[in-house]
TORTI-799141 format. One record per residue (C-alpha): residue in one letter; x, y, z. Coordinates in steps of 0.001 Angstrom, whole numbers, plus 500000, padded with zeros to 6 digits. Each point is the difference from the previous one (the first is absolute). Layout:
! TORTI-799141
AXYZ ...
This chain:
! TORTI-799141
M489687474821501666 R501167498692496589 D502778497296499452 R502914499530497707 W497652498668497026 D497587503206500058 Y503600502271500027 V502673498321498237 D499353496671498437 S496995500657497826 I502020502441498028 D502478498583497340 V503296501477498700 P499922499885496371 D503033498791497877 S499976503592498133 Y500685501717503265 N503542501151499923 G500207501751503238 P501692498761503175 R498989496324501072 L500452499664503918 Q500821496854501486 F498659498766503293 P501473499909502685 L501679503265499298 T503761500521499794 C502225503059499841 T500189499124496278 D496280501058499660 I500668503270501533 D502618500841497571 L497742498770497188 L497167502168501243 L502286503291500237 E501258499423496466 A496441499521498569 F498766503103501816 K502938502165498606 E499125498794496611 Q496250501038500794 Q498696496513499688 I496617498849501494 L500085497324502496 H497184497439499088 A496824500242502276 H500613496187500672 Y503321500910501662 V498452503211501730 L497348498068501690 E502276497214500882 V502559502243501797 L497200501875501788 F498489496716501137 E503356498600501270 T501064503186501521 K496341500283501800 K500660496342501379 V503372501136501584 L498612503288501464 K497266498042501551 Q502497498299502364 M501636503235500960 P499345502232503182 N498501503454499893 F503602501372500716 T503098498513498472 H503091499933502318 I503201500203498508 Q503693500471501260 T503000501554498355 S503593499385500656 P503305501747499101 S500073497773497161 K496359500040498975 E498609503291499547 V496334500609499306 T498492502341497145 I496864501820500689 C498448501262497069 G496574502336499689 D497366500787497546 L500631498820496511 H496658500641498342 G500530498312496646 K502989501501499187 L502141497068498864 D503158501968498937 D500402500955503792 L499707496252500938 F502605499072497246 L502236502856501454 I499921498823503524 F501101496476498924 Y502705501384497877 K501329502158502917 N499510497711502817 G499800496577498432 L497289497278499743 P497994498606502979 S501918497081501425 E500748498363503175 R503002502195500549 N498045503259498682 P496462500135501654 Y497226502434499394 V497255501660501424 F497339501575497288 N497734502036502343 G496730500266497808 D498614501822497345 F501652497836497192 V496946500921497611 D497974502806498639 R500702503165498241 G503145498617497849 K499262497940496743 N502158496913501149 S498110499055503302 I499576496350498810 E503350499682499155 I501645501203503369 L497475497632501858 M500826497038497949 I503820500830500808 L499443500491503555 C497937496776500273 V502376497812498120 S502812501282502034 F498041499312503083 L499153496258498940 V503769499322499307 Y500947502039503281 P497187499617502368 N502274500905503084 D502004502626498336 L497330502185498137 H497243501758502076 L496804501573498670 N497810502264502161 R496562501000498863 G499631503717499086 N496885502103499697 H499874499474496242 E499985496036500618 D496224500521499719 F497542499248497234 M497990502843500840 M503384502443499415 N500932498030496964 L496492500979498244 R500895503583500424 Y503883500213499640 G500374497936496834 F501181496337500784 T496667498674499153 K499911501732496610 E503527498577499747 I498948496329500470 L497086500223497806 H502111501662497185 K502890497292500133 Y497824497082500755 K496708500405498213 L499068496151500145 H500877499265503607 G500215503453501438 K496917499676502268 R501410496698501409 I503425501690500796 L497946502716501819 Q498153497361501939 I503031498369501647 L501967503309500484 E497137501004502457 E500883496721502053 F503639500692499357 Y499912503434501472 A498171498807503021 W502927497581500888 L502674502556499756 P501709500469503234 I499256503561501641 G503596500562501392 T503653499020500504 I501878500292503253 V503754500088499395 D502284498962502982 N497194500543502369 E500520503629500000 I498882501332496587 L496481500021498960 V499360500020496151 I496463500924498882 H498503501605497093 G498266503097501564 G500529500746503498 I498425499860503470 S497201501778502270 E500056500353503631 T497927497008500394 T502195497710498091 D499943496678501487 L502543497695498660 N499038497180502079 L496524500099498461 L501568500592496476 H502000496376500398 R496673498256500830 V497774501599497515 E498607497880497089 R501567501932497337 N498321497906497334 K496576501143500775 M501145503560498809 K499421499887496374 S499758503716499617 V500783502426502914 L497809502556498164 I496838497978501268 P498971500187503376 P499120496684501624 T496710501216501586 E498764501429496572 T499760497365497872 N496757498930498134 R499763496375499729 D496493499743497883 H500641500200496311 D498888498667496837 T502566498180497892 D498285500005496824 S499844503751499940 K502761502046498414 H499760502700502458 N499641497658503044 K502922497707498848 V502216502547501628 G497151501937501854 V501626503234500291 T498279502217502655 F500707502584502793 N500005500006503901 A498803502652502054 H503721501485500229 G500147500343496089 R502264496849499771 I499751497740496736 K499052496671501194 T499288496641497991 N497784497104500499 G501645496980501577 S501981500174503264 P503574500959498953 T501077500642503735 E497719497165501595 H501156499071503688 L502002503088500349 T498893502469502882 E499946503625499479 H503009500359502122 E501948497587497984 W499071501744496810 E501179503468501278 Q503238498432501328 I501096498615496547 I498650503394498319 D502367501848502288 I502942497928499066 L499379500258496118 W498951503762500006 S501523501977502327 D502549502757499677 P502634501736502599 R499765503526500566 G502140502363502116 K497290501330502220 N499397497537503262 G496623498191500191 C497742497696497736 F497738501762497527 P497789498598497391 N501822499808496526 T497716502209498135 C501826500019496894 R499733496112499437 G496709499481501682 G501540497219502088 G502667499449502461 C501315502795501992 Y502816502521500333 F502350498885503079 G502215502368501806 P503510499185501841 D498369499553503150 V497821496971498576 T503250498712498485 S501677499887503156 K497005498573502014 I499565497116497666 L503839499123499488 N500572500165503701 K496935497948500733 Y501228497076497750 Q503653500603500618 L500711500800496373 K502545502768498857 M498843501043496570 L497087499883497596 I500656499607496420 R497065501248497584 S499229500481496316 H496577501581498665 E501205503523499350 C502233501320497084 K503252501834501166 P502095502171497712 E503371498113500992 G497965496539500326 Y500276499864503619 E499238502351503043 I501149499777503654 C497577501470502714 H499047499858503786 D503524500322501293 G501229497033497732 K497282497770500947 V497894499852496911 V501392499517496515 T498061500192496801 I501475498162497164 F498444500372496382 S501432497999497123 A498035501267496992 S501839502853498553 N498715502765497487 Y496557498893501848 Y498072503170499041 E501974500749496989 E503262499711498413 G502553501703502319 S497863500324503118 N501721497797502238 R502477497397500716 G499357496530500905 A502082498439502899 Y500393496639501927 I501298499436503640 K502601497543500980 L499902498671503702 C502692498139501981 S499700499104503724 G501405502506502083 T500924502803497312 T498331502673498703 P497598499817497012 R501627500737496616 F498097501815497265 F500581499279496106 Q498486502407497646 Y499351499835496103 Q497895501459497143 V498803498371497058 T500237503042497674 K502289501703497508 A500213503850499705 T498340500400503451 C501801497437502143 F502519503167500955 Q497280502266501092 P500929501859503117 L497770499505503049 R498351503282499697 Q498832499234496446 R498759496294501008 V498045501690502847 D498508502661497767 T498872497154497339 M498337498062502923 E498371503119501328 N498520500889496575 S498620496530499721 A498240500282503395 I498790503361499110 K498032498561497006 I498292497618502399 L499210502744502531 R498513502099497314 E497565497170499267 R498910500164503571 V499586503804499635 I497648499702497136 S498009497183501604 R499096502561502649 K499796503125498079 S496348501064501143 D500945499422503780 L503370501683499531 T498359503116498216 R497418500447502674 A502795499567502736 F501873502765498485 Q497385502234499325 L498771499905503781 Q503624500988501088 D500005502778497319 H498031502690502071 R500832502788497502 K499190498036496658 S503398500641498694 G500779496643498653 K502977499765502271 L501071498396503371 S502842499931502042 V502219496947499401 S499079498764503460 Q496194500326499319 W500487498349496539 A502002497283501986 F497251499646502559 C497354499541497217 M501955497420498284 E500923497842502924 N496539500301501555 I498242498872496769 L502292497611498390 G500764498448503541 L503865500037499160 N502674500659502557 L502432501549497547 P502350502750499893 W497486502154498385 R502022503388500287 S503200498408498056 L497710498542497507 S498138503325499447 S502587501239497198 N499435496699497976 L496283500075500228 V498541503672499928 N500936503604498661 I501234502076502864 D500145503872499699 Q502782502428500479 N498361500432503657 G500129496272500787 N496448499378499713 V498463497030498153 E497791500353497086 Y497796496957501108 M498191499352496626 S503495499388498497 S499794496650502052 F497959498653497089 Q501377501982497043 N503175497969499138 I497786496938499438 R498451499028496695 I497470497023500062 E500087498098496753 K496726499116497863 P497429498340500559 V500152500795503671 Q500292503747499453 E496608499884498261 A498425498564503159 H498378502004502640 S502200501770502618 T498466497783502775 L500543496731498212 V503471500853498995 E500900500322503811 T498473496890500891 L501704498119497018 Y503432501321501301 R499161499230503718 Y499013496145499453 R502021499282496923 S501716497390501967 D496843498180501218 L498369500323496435 E503167498258498470 I499861497248502445 I496351499557499613 F500316499723496353 N502671497600499861 A497738497836502366 I497041500312498013 D501820499427496516 T500234496393500473 D501164499414496372 H502336502428500418 S499251501536496460 G500591503510501026 L496346501062499342 I497049500828502156 S496456500376499013 V498286503419500085 E497540498328502323 E502882498519502189 F501249503716500003 R496590501502501298 A499729497176502698 M503560500846501356 W498811503790500486 K496872498893501799 L502235497795502476 F502223502998500518 S497211502233500686 S498219497821502502 H503090498945501972 Y502053503157499995 N497039502289500430 V501215501920496639 H497002501281498240 I500677499900496176 D497143500654497523 D499053497322497711 S500066502514497322 Q503701500617500765 V500907496382500006 N497970499420496897 K501971502787497931 L503494498735501145 A498819496266499141 N498992501402496439 I503177501984499552 M502148496996501016 D498044497492497584 L502139501435497076 N498618497659497285 K496651499770501462 D500145496164500353 G498703500283503632 S503625499015501480 I502429502068501406 D503668499555500027 F500518500574503693 N503839500057500061 E500023502710497508 F497459501743502269 L502369499553502845 K502693501373498121 A497958503314499719 F500013500511503754 Y503581500728500122 V500994503667500630 V502145501549497305 H502020502859501178 R500497502863497660 Y503280501100501386 E501294496705500652 D503040500279497716 L500884503126501617 M500204498287503484 K502671497259498774 P503345500421501419 D502862500987497546 V502149496800499480 T501967501608496911 N503125500349502172 L500209496432501011 G503430498820499257 
């Protein structure tokens, strides 16, 4: 555990620094100062970033796992969902709804960071506001308040880009800061506010008691850490390896002292999603948490004498969604999440004894008046892009499955047969019949030309030059490759040596039981080493994985008739 000197006092703020200067103890003047500075795209000095995080962590350590708050007719509380680094959305919320204060309390329900380009600015505004109004601004942990998620989804890169000298120190304190964030808020003893959702085994009594600070990363199970490591080795400083289930794990013990059951409980409330079907099922799309049905919601709410669950975690076209007979509300505050015009953002205002009120907004120009149907189309097109990557990653398996169903060798299947293959191979419970018109060619008799599942996809160089088996492996495990690279790349240069590249594939082959010939890996390494200096620009390599759709422009909705 590092002290204040390690974090803050050893870093001086030079006289030449012309950004905002915070004065501790902080006041509402500092909130205004920070907002104005960030509107002018100024960067807060690393000294202040570290001091804010250090002081916030000190206050968070005194807080329970669940914050209990009360509303009154004269004191509504505002609930905000995912912001994901979209600073303009936060500015708009404050403009429409007012700044946090004793008379205007807020709950920010996790996922402040990642994806957007202003995650550190959002985090600083929220933390400074929290330090000024610790009883009136409440922060819940989301699944992206996790250093392993930040490695993949951009916040780590943002920190190291904006704070080249002290970025690593900021990342170190962020790990501890995340671990001390409360995991939920209970409003008026009847509304549960958590980031993800629940499962049929959710135990709020246990979650009130769990030592949340032991959960440095929810992606690392407590019984699967490796404590033996050599800190002198570049590879072993982080010690990325794989467990028997294929999960990434690191050396050290980020979840030390948590039981497997405690870990699963926290995973469920951070990662789960509601569904219309009764029951509780593994969340195969996310790889963590579960899908929970209306019966599970009723069971858990009744057990703990609650009336409603407010959660975030999922983008919705209108910024919010009500399901499970009005007992579950999803709130999402990052507008234009997939792309401009894809969705509105929203927040909720709660007052004791009254129905929740929803307020919508959109940080856009031309597309802010898009009808709902066009916003849904935009979201669906973005989702289809992601789905096509899943398809290309299982091309061989899908082709075999199609051919087994195609007894007449006609190259065609019924929509039902095609849907069966897609669901069985990809493991995704989706409305494949409805999606078929967007994914494949259907002839005049209503049959699917099944090889068209792959034809609307073009793979960019250099991936297209690799062996087809290796291409599928690249797409299937791209996320894990990205996390591993960022962990290995301790100097964050964006470069990886050819030897490290080869070593990564050996690791994959052994832990995923995927046989890749050394000659295939060597060929790809040579292709990637563009200037033949023995190094690979891995970030450029990752960009080559993304699927490009030949008919992408034809699928975009017509927005020319917007008023």
